[in-house]
Backbone as a printed PyTorch tensor [residue, N CA C, xyz], in Angstrom:
tensor([[[  0.8350,  -1.1780,   0.0000],
         [  0.0000,   0.0000,   0.0000],
         [  0.8830,   1.2460,   0.0000]],

        [[  0.5400,   2.2100,  -0.7900],
         [  1.3250,   3.4280,  -0.9350],
         [  0.9580,   4.4170,   0.1640]],

        [[  1.9820,   4.9840,   0.7640],
         [  1.7780,   6.0380,   1.7600],
         [  2.0910,   7.3690,   1.1010]],

        [[  1.2530,   8.3690,   1.3320],
         [  1.4590,   9.6950,   0.7560],
         [  1.6870,  10.7020,   1.8700]],

        [[  2.7730,  11.4590,   1.7330],
         [  3.0770,  12.5100,   2.6930],
         [  3.1120,  13.8310,   1.9330]],

        [[  2.2710,  14.7730,   2.3500],
         [  2.2260,  16.0810,   1.7060],
         [  3.3410,  16.9480,   2.2860]],

        [[  4.3550,  17.2300,   1.4730],
         [  5.4610,  18.0890,   1.8770],
         [  5.0620,  19.5470,   1.6510]],

        [[  4.4630,  19.8330,   0.5100],
         [  3.9130,  21.1480,   0.1820],
         [  2.4320,  20.9310,  -0.0820]],

        [[  1.5760,  21.6760,   0.5960],
         [  0.1440,  21.4630,   0.4550],
         [ -0.5510,  22.7660,   0.0630]],

        [[ -0.9950,  22.8360,  -1.1720],
         [ -1.8270,  23.9540,  -1.6070],
         [ -1.1140,  25.2720,  -1.7840]],

        [[  0.0850,  25.2790,  -2.3530],
         [  0.7690,  26.5400,  -2.6450],
         [  0.0540,  27.1750,  -3.8490]],

        [[ -0.4130,  28.4030,  -3.6900],
         [ -1.2660,  29.0130,  -4.7040],
         [ -0.5800,  30.1770,  -5.3950]],

        [[ -0.9910,  30.3570,  -6.6420],
         [ -0.5730,  31.4960,  -7.4380],
         [ -1.8000,  31.9330,  -8.2230]],

        [[ -2.1930,  33.1790,  -8.0770],
         [ -3.3610,  33.6660,  -8.8190],
         [ -2.9360,  34.8400,  -9.6870]],

        [[ -3.6250,  34.9590, -10.8080],
         [ -3.3030,  36.0080, -11.7780],
         [ -4.5860,  36.4070, -12.4820]],

        [[ -4.6940,  37.6890, -12.8020],
         [ -5.8330,  38.2040, -13.5430],
         [ -5.2890,  39.1550, -14.5900]],

        [[ -5.5320,  38.8440, -15.8570],
         [ -5.0440,  39.7000, -16.9240],
         [ -4.7620,  38.9060, -18.1750]],

        [[ -3.9880,  39.5070, -19.0860],
         [ -3.6890,  38.8160, -20.3400],
         [ -2.5980,  37.7560, -20.1650]],

        [[ -2.7620,  36.6390, -20.8420],
         [ -1.7530,  35.5790, -20.9070],
         [ -2.1490,  34.6430, -22.0330]],

        [[ -1.2760,  33.7340, -22.3760],
         [ -1.5440,  32.7760, -23.4470],
         [ -1.5970,  31.3800, -22.8370]],

        [[ -2.7400,  30.7200, -22.9660],
         [ -2.9220,  29.4010, -22.3570],
         [ -1.9780,  28.3790, -22.9920]],

        [[ -1.8430,  28.4360, -24.3160],
         [ -0.9690,  27.4850, -25.0130],
         [  0.4890,  27.7030, -24.5940]],

        [[  0.8910,  28.9600, -24.4450],
         [  2.2510,  29.2570, -23.9840],
         [  2.4450,  28.7730, -22.5400]],

        [[  1.3820,  28.8180, -21.7310],
         [  1.4550,  28.2920, -20.3660],
         [  1.7510,  26.7940, -20.3950]],

        [[  0.9930,  26.0490, -21.2180],
         [  1.2410,  24.6080, -21.3380],
         [  2.6710,  24.3500, -21.8130]],

        [[  3.1180,  25.1400, -22.7980],
         [  4.4590,  24.9720, -23.3440],
         [  5.5170,  25.2320, -22.2810]],

        [[  5.3130,  26.2810, -21.4640],
         [  6.3010,  26.6230, -20.4350],
         [  6.3850,  25.5310, -19.3660]],

        [[  5.2600,  24.9650, -18.9870],
         [  5.2720,  23.8730, -18.0100],
         [  6.0130,  22.6650, -18.5850]],

        [[  5.7520,  22.3480, -19.8540],
         [  6.4440,  21.2230, -20.4810],
         [  7.9420,  21.4660, -20.6040]],

        [[  8.3470,  22.7050, -20.8820],
         [  9.7710,  23.0400, -20.9270],
         [ 10.4100,  22.8390, -19.5640]],

        [[  9.7200,  23.2460, -18.5070],
         [ 10.2490,  23.0710, -17.1500],
         [ 10.4250,  21.5870, -16.8380]],

        [[  9.4510,  20.7810, -17.2420],
         [  9.5300,  19.3340, -17.0060],
         [ 10.7340,  18.7520, -17.7410]],

        [[ 10.9480,  19.1750, -18.9830],
         [ 12.0850,  18.6820, -19.7620],
         [ 13.4140,  19.1130, -19.1470]],

        [[ 13.4870,  20.3790, -18.6760],
         [ 14.7080,  20.8760, -18.0460],
         [ 15.0880,  20.0490, -16.8280]],

        [[ 14.0950,  19.6540, -16.0390],
         [ 14.3490,  18.9160, -14.8050],
         [ 14.4990,  17.4140, -15.0410]],

        [[ 14.2130,  16.9440, -16.2460],
         [ 14.3410,  15.5180, -16.5410],
         [ 13.2860,  14.6710, -15.8530]],

        [[ 12.0950,  15.1980, -15.7570],
         [ 11.0090,  14.4910, -15.0730],
         [  9.9980,  13.9810, -16.0920]],

        [[  9.0200,  13.2520, -15.6000],
         [  7.9480,  12.7380, -16.4380],
         [  6.6360,  13.3270, -15.9450]],

        [[  5.6300,  13.3420, -16.8400],
         [  4.3440,  13.8950, -16.4350],
         [  3.2320,  12.9340, -16.8100]],

        [[  2.1650,  13.0450, -16.0480],
         [  0.9570,  12.2830, -16.3220],
         [ -0.2090,  13.2520, -16.2260]],

        [[ -0.9530,  13.3700, -17.3220],
         [ -2.1070,  14.2690, -17.3320],
         [ -3.2530,  13.5580, -16.6330]],

        [[ -3.7350,  14.1510, -15.5600],
         [ -4.8370,  13.5780, -14.7970],
         [ -6.1910,  14.0900, -15.2770]],

        [[ -6.2370,  15.3680, -15.6640],
         [ -7.5150,  15.9480, -16.0600],
         [ -7.2700,  17.1480, -16.9620]],

        [[ -8.0210,  17.1950, -18.0540],
         [ -7.9880,  18.3710, -18.9280],
         [ -9.4140,  18.5760, -19.4250]],

        [[-10.0720,  19.6050, -18.8890],
         [-11.4820,  19.8700, -19.1770],
         [-11.6110,  21.3100, -19.6420]],

        [[-12.4490,  21.5040, -20.6670],
         [-12.6970,  22.8470, -21.1720],
         [-14.1930,  23.0210, -21.3760]],

        [[-14.7550,  24.0440, -20.7430],
         [-16.1760,  24.3720, -20.8770],
         [-16.2890,  25.7470, -21.5140]],

        [[-17.2050,  25.8790, -22.4660],
         [-17.4590,  27.1800, -23.0730],
         [-18.7520,  27.7180, -22.4660]],

        [[-18.6440,  28.8910, -21.8580],
         [-19.7830,  29.5290, -21.2110],
         [-20.0060,  30.9070, -21.8370]],

        [[-21.0520,  31.5910, -21.4050],
         [-21.3870,  32.9020, -21.9540],
         [-20.2930,  33.9360, -21.6440]],

        [[-19.7200,  33.8740, -20.4310],
         [-18.6890,  34.8390, -20.0390],
         [-17.3380,  34.5280, -20.6730]],

        [[-17.1210,  33.2900, -21.0670],
         [-15.8420,  32.8820, -21.6350],
         [-15.5810,  31.4210, -21.3270]],

        [[-14.4020,  30.9680, -21.6990],
         [-14.0400,  29.5760, -21.4590],
         [-13.6550,  29.3490, -20.0060]],

        [[-13.8380,  28.1170, -19.5910],
         [-13.4150,  27.6800, -18.2640],
         [-12.5640,  26.4310, -18.4930]],

        [[-11.2990,  26.4830, -18.1060],
         [-10.3610,  25.3880, -18.3620],
         [ -9.8210,  24.8810, -17.0350]],

        [[ -9.7950,  23.5600, -16.8890],
         [ -9.1760,  22.9250, -15.7260],
         [ -8.1530,  21.9240, -16.2390]],

        [[ -6.9130,  22.0560, -15.7660],
         [ -5.8220,  21.1950, -16.2090],
         [ -5.0950,  20.7060, -14.9750]],

        [[ -5.0010,  19.4050, -14.8180],
         [ -4.3520,  18.8220, -13.6550],
         [ -3.3410,  17.7790, -14.1280]],

        [[ -2.0830,  17.9340, -13.6760],
         [ -1.0410,  16.9730, -14.0370],
         [ -0.2410,  16.6020, -12.8020]],

        [[  0.4330,  15.4700, -12.8860],
         [  1.3860,  15.0530, -11.8570],
         [  2.7430,  14.9210, -12.5160]],

        [[  3.7300,  15.5680, -11.9260],
         [  5.0940,  15.5550, -12.4210],
         [  5.9090,  14.7380, -11.4270]],

        [[  6.6150,  13.7290, -11.9140],
         [  7.2950,  12.8330, -10.9850],
         [  8.5990,  12.3180, -11.5780]],

        [[  9.3770,  11.7250, -10.6940],
         [ 10.5850,  11.0050, -11.0800],
         [ 10.8090,   9.9040, -10.0510]],

        [[ 11.4150,   8.8260, -10.4910],
         [ 11.7280,   7.7340,  -9.5720],
         [ 13.1440,   7.9450,  -9.0460]],

        [[ 13.2600,   8.2890,  -7.7740],
         [ 14.5830,   8.4700,  -7.1810],
         [ 15.0530,   7.1900,  -6.5040]],

        [[ 14.1300,   6.4520,  -5.9870],
         [ 14.4330,   5.1680,  -5.3400],
         [ 13.3550,   4.1760,  -5.7170]],

        [[ 13.6080,   2.9340,  -5.4150],
         [ 12.6530,   1.8660,  -5.7100],
         [ 11.3510,   2.0500,  -4.9310]],

        [[ 11.4430,   2.6270,  -3.7490],
         [ 10.2810,   2.7220,  -2.8670],
         [  9.8000,   4.1460,  -2.6190]],

        [[ 10.4470,   5.1430,  -3.2350],
         [ 10.0530,   6.5430,  -2.9990],
         [  9.8730,   7.2640,  -4.3340]],

        [[  8.7980,   8.0160,  -4.4400],
         [  8.5240,   8.7870,  -5.6520],
         [  8.0300,  10.1750,  -5.2520]],

        [[  8.8570,  11.2130,  -5.4870],
         [  8.3830,  12.5740,  -5.2500],
         [  7.5030,  13.0340,  -6.4100]],

        [[  6.3480,  13.5930,  -6.0900],
         [  5.3850,  14.0240,  -7.0980],
         [  5.0460,  15.4920,  -6.8670]],

        [[  5.1190,  16.2850,  -7.9270],
         [  4.6450,  17.6590,  -7.8950],
         [  3.3170,  17.6560,  -8.6430]],

        [[  2.2430,  17.9600,  -7.9300],
         [  0.9140,  17.9950,  -8.5380],
         [  0.5740,  19.4400,  -8.8660]],

        [[  0.2390,  19.6890, -10.1330],
         [ -0.1010,  21.0260, -10.6070],
         [ -1.5460,  21.0210, -11.0580]],

        [[ -2.3340,  21.9250, -10.4610],
         [ -3.7240,  22.1200, -10.8800],
         [ -3.8650,  23.5560, -11.3510]],

        [[ -4.2610,  23.7160, -12.6150],
         [ -4.4350,  25.0510, -13.1880],
         [ -5.9100,  25.2400, -13.4940]],

        [[ -6.4920,  26.2850, -12.9370],
         [ -7.8990,  26.6150, -13.1550],
         [ -7.9590,  27.9810, -13.8210]],

        [[ -8.4380,  27.9940, -15.0560],
         [ -8.5840,  29.2370, -15.8020],
         [-10.0690,  29.5130, -15.9560]],

        [[-10.5070,  30.7240, -15.6300],
         [-11.9170,  31.0880, -15.7550],
         [-12.0410,  32.3780, -16.5480]],

        [[-13.2020,  32.5570, -17.1740],
         [-13.5350,  33.7560, -17.9530],
         [-12.4870,  34.0610, -19.0240]],

        [[-12.0450,  33.0320, -19.7280],
         [-11.0170,  33.1950, -20.7550],
         [-11.6670,  33.7340, -22.0350]],

        [[-11.2000,  34.8830, -22.4860],
         [-11.6650,  35.4910, -23.7300],
         [-10.4520,  35.8680, -24.5710]],

        [[-10.6760,  36.0910, -25.8460],
         [ -9.6070,  36.5360, -26.7450],
         [ -9.3620,  38.0250, -26.5320]],

        [[ -8.1170,  38.4320, -26.6100],
         [ -7.7620,  39.8450, -26.4740],
         [ -6.5380,  40.1220, -27.3320]],

        [[ -6.3180,  41.3890, -27.6330],
         [ -5.1330,  41.8000, -28.3820],
         [ -4.3390,  42.7440, -27.4980]],

        [[ -3.0520,  42.4950, -27.4380],
         [ -2.1780,  43.4030, -26.6920],
         [ -1.1000,  43.9010, -27.6430]],

        [[ -0.5410,  45.0390, -27.3100],
         [  0.5490,  45.5960, -28.1060],
         [  1.8290,  45.3710, -27.3220]],

        [[  2.6950,  44.5590, -27.9010],
         [  3.9790,  44.2580, -27.2670],
         [  5.0640,  44.7600, -28.2120]],

        [[  5.7530,  45.7880, -27.7820],
         [  6.7140,  46.4190, -28.6830],
         [  5.9650,  47.2130, -29.7320]],

        [[  6.1650,  46.8590, -30.9920],
         [  5.4530,  47.5310, -32.0790],
         [  4.4410,  46.5950, -32.7320]],

        [[  4.2590,  45.4000, -32.1590],
         [  3.3640,  44.4200, -32.7670],
         [  2.1340,  44.1980, -31.9130]],

        [[  1.0430,  43.8470, -32.5960],
         [ -0.1540,  43.4130, -31.8960],
         [ -0.0960,  41.8960, -31.7970]],

        [[ -0.4830,  41.3950, -30.6560],
         [ -0.4150,  39.9580, -30.4360],
         [ -1.7450,  39.4750, -29.8720]],

        [[ -2.2560,  38.3660, -30.4050],
         [ -3.4810,  37.7810, -29.8810],
         [ -3.1390,  36.9230, -28.6780]],

        [[ -3.8090,  37.1870, -27.5870],
         [ -3.6180,  36.4080, -26.3610],
         [ -4.9790,  36.1400, -25.7310]],

        [[ -4.9570,  35.3980, -24.6700],
         [ -6.1600,  35.1680, -23.8860],
         [ -6.1600,  36.1330, -22.7190]],

        [[ -7.3470,  36.3860, -22.1900],
         [ -7.4740,  37.2550, -21.0200],
         [ -8.4510,  36.5860, -20.0720]],

        [[ -8.1240,  36.5840, -18.8000],
         [ -9.0100,  35.9670, -17.8280],
         [ -8.3340,  35.8150, -16.4830]],

        [[ -8.8780,  34.9190, -15.6850],
         [ -8.3700,  34.6570, -14.3390],
         [ -7.6680,  33.3070, -14.3250]],

        [[ -6.5770,  33.2330, -13.6000],
         [ -5.8360,  31.9770, -13.4710],
         [ -5.5820,  31.7140, -11.9930]],

        [[ -5.8170,  30.4840, -11.5850],
         [ -5.4760,  30.0330, -10.2370],
         [ -4.6650,  28.7630, -10.3870]],

        [[ -3.4380,  28.7920,  -9.8890],
         [ -2.5360,  27.6550,  -9.9760],
         [ -2.3280,  27.1290,  -8.5620]],

        [[ -2.5310,  25.8330,  -8.3730],
         [ -2.3360,  25.2030,  -7.0690],
         [ -1.2810,  24.1160,  -7.2230]],

        [[ -0.2420,  24.1880,  -6.4050],
         [  0.8740,  23.2390,  -6.4880],
         [  0.9700,  22.4830,  -5.1670]],

        [[  1.0430,  21.1540,  -5.2670],
         [  1.2430,  20.2880,  -4.1080],
         [  2.5210,  19.4910,  -4.3170]],

        [[  3.2310,  19.2310,  -3.2440],
         [  4.3990,  18.3520,  -3.2710],
         [  4.0990,  17.1300,  -2.4290]],

        [[  4.0690,  15.9640,  -3.0590],
         [  3.6820,  14.7260,  -2.3800],
         [  4.8220,  13.7280,  -2.4830]],

        [[  5.1610,  13.1120,  -1.3700],
         [  6.1590,  12.0410,  -1.3640],
         [  5.4370,  10.7240,  -1.1710]],

        [[  5.4850,   9.8800,  -2.1880],
         [  4.8650,   8.5510,  -2.1130],
         [  5.9340,   7.5420,  -1.7460]],

        [[  5.6720,   6.7620,  -0.7200],
         [  6.5730,   5.6770,  -0.3470],
         [  5.7950,   4.3760,  -0.3620]],

        [[  6.4490,   3.3260,  -0.8030],
         [  5.7950,   2.0330,  -0.9100],
         [  6.7250,   0.9650,  -0.3530]],

        [[  6.4080,   0.5100,   0.8390],
         [  7.2130,  -0.5470,   1.4590],
         [  6.5430,  -1.9100,   1.3420]],

        [[  5.5020,  -2.0010,   0.5360],
         [  4.8440,  -3.2490,   0.1540],
         [  4.3650,  -4.0900,   1.3240]],

        [[  3.9770,  -3.4760,   2.3920],
         [  3.3610,  -4.2000,   3.4910],
         [  4.3060,  -5.0630,   4.3070]],

        [[  5.5870,  -4.9720,   4.0570],
         [  6.5390,  -5.8160,   4.7820],
         [  6.5290,  -5.5130,   6.2790]],

        [[  6.3500,  -4.2560,   6.6060],
         [  6.4780,  -3.8400,   7.9900],
         [  5.1460,  -3.8550,   8.7370]],

        [[  4.0350,  -3.9350,   8.0710],
         [  2.7580,  -3.8410,   8.7590],
         [  2.1610,  -5.1920,   9.1480]],

        [[  2.8900,  -6.2370,   9.0320],
         [  2.3550,  -7.5710,   9.2940],
         [  2.0500,  -7.7940,  10.7760]],

        [[  2.9650,  -7.3790,  11.6280],
         [  2.8060,  -7.6220,  13.0700],
         [  3.0840,  -6.3350,  13.8450]],

        [[  2.5000,  -6.2160,  15.0380],
         [  2.6910,  -4.9830,  15.8210],
         [  4.1600,  -4.6820,  16.1370]],

        [[  4.9520,  -5.6960,  16.4100],
         [  6.3600,  -5.4700,  16.7120],
         [  7.0740,  -4.8610,  15.5100]],

        [[  6.8020,  -5.3730,  14.3120],
         [  7.4270,  -4.8350,  13.1060],
         [  6.9660,  -3.4060,  12.8360]],

        [[  5.7110,  -3.1270,  13.1160],
         [  5.1810,  -1.7790,  12.9310],
         [  5.9200,  -0.8010,  13.8530]],

        [[  6.1400,  -1.2140,  15.1010],
         [  6.8750,  -0.3890,  16.0640],
         [  8.3210,  -0.1940,  15.6040]],

        [[  8.9580,  -1.2760,  15.1590],
         [ 10.3440,  -1.1780,  14.6930],
         [ 10.4530,  -0.2690,  13.4710]],

        [[  9.4610,  -0.3290,  12.5980],
         [  9.4790,   0.5450,  11.4210],
         [  9.3710,   2.0030,  11.8400]],

        [[  8.5050,   2.2900,  12.8100],
         [  8.3580,   3.6680,  13.2800],
         [  9.6780,   4.1830,  13.8580]],

        [[ 10.3580,   3.3580,  14.6190],
         [ 11.6570,   3.7420,  15.1860],
         [ 12.6920,   3.9260,  14.0730]],

        [[ 12.7080,   3.0010,  13.1230],
         [ 13.6600,   3.0790,  12.0110],
         [ 13.4280,   4.3340,  11.1810]],

        [[ 12.1730,   4.6180,  10.8660],
         [ 11.8670,   5.8190,  10.0860],
         [ 12.2400,   7.0910,  10.8330]],

        [[ 12.0150,   7.0870,  12.1320],
         [ 12.2490,   8.2900,  12.9210],
         [ 13.7420,   8.5900,  13.0890]],

        [[ 14.5660,   7.5560,  13.2730],
         [ 15.9630,   7.8090,  13.6080],
         [ 16.9680,   7.4290,  12.5200]],

        [[ 16.6980,   6.4400,  11.7090],
         [ 17.6850,   5.9910,  10.7320],
         [ 17.4110,   6.5780,   9.3480]],

        [[ 16.2030,   6.3770,   8.8120],
         [ 15.8860,   6.8630,   7.4780],
         [ 15.5050,   8.3330,   7.4520]],

        [[ 15.4280,   8.9560,   8.5970],
         [ 14.9960,  10.3480,   8.6880],
         [ 15.8510,  11.2540,   7.8110]],

        [[ 17.1550,  11.1000,   7.8980],
         [ 18.0560,  11.9790,   7.1620],
         [ 17.9550,  11.7380,   5.6650]],

        [[ 17.8240,  10.4810,   5.2810],
         [ 17.7220,  10.1550,   3.8660],
         [ 16.3950,  10.6510,   3.2810]],

        [[ 15.2980,  10.4350,   3.9960],
         [ 13.9970,  10.8870,   3.5050],
         [ 13.9110,  12.4130,   3.5040]],

        [[ 14.5960,  13.0630,   4.4460],
         [ 14.6110,  14.5260,   4.4620],
         [ 15.2790,  15.0870,   3.2130]],

        [[ 16.3060,  14.3980,   2.6950],
         [ 16.9550,  14.8400,   1.4710],
         [ 15.9780,  14.7830,   0.2990]],

        [[ 15.1920,  13.7190,   0.2220],
         [ 14.2080,  13.5880,  -0.8530],
         [ 13.1140,  14.6460,  -0.6980]],

        [[ 12.6540,  14.8630,   0.5420],
         [ 11.6270,  15.8800,   0.7910],
         [ 12.1260,  17.2760,   0.4560]],

        [[ 13.3870,  17.5660,   0.7880],
         [ 13.9490,  18.8830,   0.4860],
         [ 14.0230,  19.1230,  -1.0210]],

        [[ 14.4270,  18.1020,  -1.7690],
         [ 14.4910,  18.2330,  -3.2230],
         [ 13.0930,  18.4240,  -3.8070]],

        [[ 12.1110,  17.7190,  -3.2600],
         [ 10.7240,  17.8670,  -3.7060],
         [ 10.2210,  19.2860,  -3.4400]],

        [[ 10.4870,  19.8000,  -2.2570],
         [ 10.0610,  21.1650,  -1.9190],
         [ 10.7560,  22.1830,  -2.8210]],

        [[ 12.0410,  21.9620,  -3.0940],
         [ 12.7800,  22.8660,  -3.9700],
         [ 12.1810,  22.8620,  -5.3730]],

        [[ 11.8330,  21.6840,  -5.8980],
         [ 11.2230,  21.5990,  -7.2170],
         [  9.8630,  22.3040,  -7.2500]],

        [[  9.0560,  22.1250,  -6.2040],
         [  7.7400,  22.7660,  -6.1600],
         [  7.8800,  24.2880,  -6.1290]],

        [[  8.8040,  24.8090,  -5.3170],
         [  9.0120,  26.2570,  -5.2580],
         [  9.6040,  26.7840,  -6.5690]],

        [[ 10.4540,  25.9890,  -7.2150],
         [ 11.0350,  26.3890,  -8.4920],
         [  9.9470,  26.4840,  -9.5660]],

        [[  9.0310,  25.5320,  -9.5960],
         [  7.9130,  25.5900, -10.5390],
         [  7.0370,  26.8090, -10.2600]],

        [[  6.8010,  27.0960,  -8.9910],
         [  6.0160,  28.2720,  -8.6010],
         [  6.6800,  29.5530,  -9.1160]],

        [[  7.9840,  29.6750,  -8.9290],
         [  8.7080,  30.8600,  -9.3890],
         [  8.7060,  30.9540, -10.9150]],

        [[  8.8430,  29.8140, -11.5910],
         [  8.8120,  29.7990, -13.0480],
         [  7.4720,  30.3050, -13.5680]],

        [[  6.3800,  29.8400, -12.9570],
         [  5.0530,  30.2800, -13.3940],
         [  4.7890,  31.7350, -13.0180]],

        [[  5.3420,  32.1710, -11.8900],
         [  5.2080,  33.5860, -11.5120],
         [  5.9200,  34.4730, -12.5370]],

        [[  7.1040,  34.0510, -12.9810],
         [  7.8270,  34.7960, -14.0110],
         [  7.0640,  34.7800, -15.3410]],

        [[  6.4400,  33.6240, -15.6490],
         [  5.6530,  33.5170, -16.8840],
         [  4.5180,  34.5330, -16.8840]],

        [[  3.7370,  34.5710, -15.8140],
         [  2.6250,  35.5190, -15.7560],
         [  3.1130,  36.9570, -15.6510]],

        [[  4.2610,  37.1590, -15.0020],
         [  4.8380,  38.4970, -14.9040],
         [  5.2600,  39.0640, -16.2440]],

        [[  5.5950,  38.2080, -17.1880],
         [  6.0060,  38.6830, -18.5090],
         [  4.8290,  39.2620, -19.3010]],

        [[  3.6020,  38.9710, -18.8870],
         [  2.4130,  39.4710, -19.5790],
         [  1.8430,  40.7300, -18.9460]],

        [[  2.3730,  41.1240, -17.7910],
         [  1.8480,  42.3390, -17.1590],
         [  2.1730,  43.5420, -18.0000]],

        [[  1.2100,  44.4400, -18.0720],
         [  1.4030,  45.6480, -18.8950],
         [  2.0250,  46.7650, -18.1010]]])
C-alpha cells in the first residue's frame, strides 16, 4: 500500500489579466524537460460559457529516485472567464487570452514498502523507530528536493505571468 506525505500542500498562485494558455502549457512542459522528469495528465477539461471559457488542467510531475520513494509535484491550473484579447507588445499586436488563473501546487512524497512492515505490531513499532531515527536523514533529502522543485515551478510560473503584465 502506498503512503502519501504532503510536503507542500496547496501553494497558490493567482493572476488576472492577459496571458496565453498554449504558452502556459508549453512553459510547463519546458520546465519538465529541463528537470528531466515525467508527467501524467490527470484531467484536462474545457467548458465554453457565456462569459468565456473555463479550463481545468491537472497533471502530476514525478521522477523515480528510489525503488520505494517517488516525489510528485501535482499542478492544478484553473482558468476562468477566458476570452480573446489583443495586446501591443513592442510595435506588434499579439493575440492572447485574457481571464483569471489560479494555480495550485502540491508536493507529495509517495513511499511504498509493500506491506513488509505492517504484518505484526512489533514490526510496525520497529518501522516507526527506524523511520524516525535511521531513514529520517535520507527521507529529508528527498523531501527537500521535492520542496525545492515545487518552489522552483512556482517561481517559473510567476515569471511567466509576470512577462504578460502591462
